[in-house]
N, C-alpha and C positions, 0 to 999 in steps of 0.2 A: 216557743214553747209552750206545751199546753201546760206544764206545771206552774208555769207563771199568771196562768187567766185567772182571775178572781170574778167574784160575782159583780155583774156590772160592766165587765170589760167587753169592749166591742172590737170584735175580729172583722176584717175588710172580707166584705163577700168575696174579691177577687181572691182572697186567699183560700177561701174555703172551695171557690170554684177551681182553683189551679191542684190544690191537694184531691181534690175530687176526681180531678181528669188522671190523676195520678195513679190514684188507687184505681180507677176503673182500667187504666193500660195496664196494671199489674194483675189485678183479676183475670183479665182474659187472657193474660199468659199463663198464670197459675191454672186455671181451667183445662189448657192444652196438655199441662206437664203432669208427671205423676203425683200423687201427694206426698207430703213431706220433703218434697225439693227446695230447691234454691229459690225457684219462682214463687212459691206458697209462702217461703221465708220473708221475701221481700214482699210480698203484699201484707203480710200480717204486719210487717216494720211500719208499710205506708198507712195502713187502716188505722193503727193504733196513734199513728202521730197525727191524725187528721183534728184540726182546731176543734171541731164539734162532732158530734154525733146527733142527728135530728130525728125529732118526734112530734107526731102529732098530740098537742096538750088535751087533756081533758081534766075535768075537776074545778075548783074554785082557781081563780086566779093568782091567789097568794099560795097556793101549795098544787100546782099542776103535775098531772103524772102522765106518763106516755099512753097513748091508746094501744090497746091490747084488742086480740080476738081469740078466737076458740080454733086451732087449726088440728086435725086429726085427734079431737077430745081433749087437747091441753091447750092452755093458755099462753100464747108468743105475744110478745110486744112488737110492733111494726116499728121500723128505725129508717132512716134515710141518712144520704149523704148530702143530697143536691135541694138546696131550698124550692127552687123552681121545680123540680121533680116530687116533692113532696106536695106541694099544693096543687100540682094536677091530678096527682093521683086521689087527694083528699076531694078535691070537686068530682072527680070522677066516681069517687066512692058514694056521693051524696052530701058531703059537707058543704053548706052554703058557704059562698066566695068569701063573705066578710070574715066569715070562724076558720076557712081554709088558709088565711093568710096570715095565721098565728102558727108560730113554731116554738118547741121547747129545745132550744140547744144546749147539750151537756157535753163537756169536756169527756174523753173517753175515760180518764180517773176516774171521774164523778160517775159515770154508768158502772165501773167495775164496782166503787165504794156502793151505789144501791141496789146491786146485783142481789145481796142475800137478802134484803127485804123482798125483792121479787119472788124471788124462790121461796121464801116462805109464806109468800101468798100464792104460791103454789104455778107460777109463771117458770116454764122451761128453758125458754130462749127467745133470741131476739130476731127478728126475720127483716134483714136490712135488704129495702127494694131498690135494685140498683136497676139503671137502664138497661143493662145488658143480664139481667138476671136477678137471682137472689140469694145471697150469702145469710145462711144461719149458723148464728153463734150460741152454742149451747151456754145457758147461764152457769152450768154446773163448771165448766171450763173455762170461762172468761178469765179468772184470776192467772190461771195458769198462762193462758194464750198470750194475756198482756203482759206477765213477765217474760215470755221467750221472746216477746215482739219487742222487750228493753222499755215497756210503760215502768218507771218506778214508782 
C-alpha cells in the first residue's frame, strides 16, 4: 500500500509495470464510456493506487523537481507511469541518454501533498503521458479526485 512507502523504499519494477498495465486497461475503458461512470471511477482508483507516479527530474540532485513545460500559455508538469516510456520520451525530446535514465518516483500521496506548492508557483496541471494518450490532472482538483479515489 502506498501509505506504507517511505523515502528510500524500493518498489519492484514488476509491481509498477503490473499496476501500469491495469491503469492502461481502465484508461481505455473509461475513454469509451460516459464521464462520471463506473469505468472512470475504476480508472481513478487504480491511478491513485499506483506505487509511484514518475517524473523527469530537473534541478539539484538533493532537491529535484519534476520537469515542467508551457502548454497553452500555462505551466504544466509532465508525468509518467512507465519508466521505460519516460526514458524513451525523454531521449526523443533531446535529453541525453545518461540523463534520461534518471527518474523522480513519487507516491501519489506525495504528489497530492506537493500540489499546493506547484499551484503557488503557477503550475496548473500534470499531463501524464500514457502510451495510449494523455491524461490531464488539474492541480486545482487533485485533492478532491484523490479523496474520491480512496487515497487517504
